[in-house]
C-alpha positions, 0 to 999 in steps of 0.5 A: 517472482512475487507480483505487486499492484500499487494504486496511485491516486492524485494527491498520493503521499510520494514517500509512501508509494515510492519507498515500497516500490523501490524496496520491492523492486530491489527484492525482485518483485514485479511491481505494477503501478496503476493510475486511477485516472485516465492518464499515466501521470499522477501527481502526489501531494507535494507536486512530484509527478510519477509515470505509472505503468498502466491505468486501472481501467486498462489493467486486466483482472488478474491475481497479485501476491500483494496490493498496496495502497499509499496514503495522503490526500489521495486516499479520498480518491481511493475511497471514492473509487468502487474499483479499488474496493472491488480489488481489495475485497477480492484480494482479501477473499483470496487470502493474498497480501493487502497493504495500506499506509497512512490514511489508506487503511480507511479504504480497508475499513470502508470495505469491512476488512478491519473488523476484529483485526490489528492495524495501525494508521495515521493519527489523522484518521483515528476518529474513523479507526478507533481500534488503531494501534497508534504507536506501532510503526507497522502491524501485520495481522494475517494477510494485512500489513498496515503502517502509520505514515511517511516516516514509516514508509521504509519500515513498511516496504521492508515488511512487504519484502519480508512477507513476500521474499523472507526475512533474509532478503529484507535484512539484505536490503536493509543493510544495502540501504544502510537502514 
């Protein structure tokens, strides 16, 4: 069973977190949602509050097959938390999957993980990420999966399913959700 860690910071973009979590769980992944704050409740940019599985502080160091970073205004919190940087650097060093959507690829940029890589992100961070492939919905480069934003969240989630479970499983889930 594939294991996935999703970080949630206050102000996260709800669709960018929930759509991939849902699709990954449909595929059979064991998804752990970790709140960056001190409580299990994390409120997104539109006021939807999500109950996380654990806090980052309580999460033991362990290997995950994939680490997912949702975007939105919460990206500032992700970028400002050195624990997140440690997780993404360690994940990359293992050659395991790293996935970021919307503004969250800036976290990977801050960690020096986008140099020489193909990636996309939300147009609002184009000044920080001048090499982004602005018209691509999802870009896969090695162990890195990036996506543009809320409107590409299902594409992003299905790309994660494809890489963790195979294209056949991604097609099966895509058909089941009428995508």
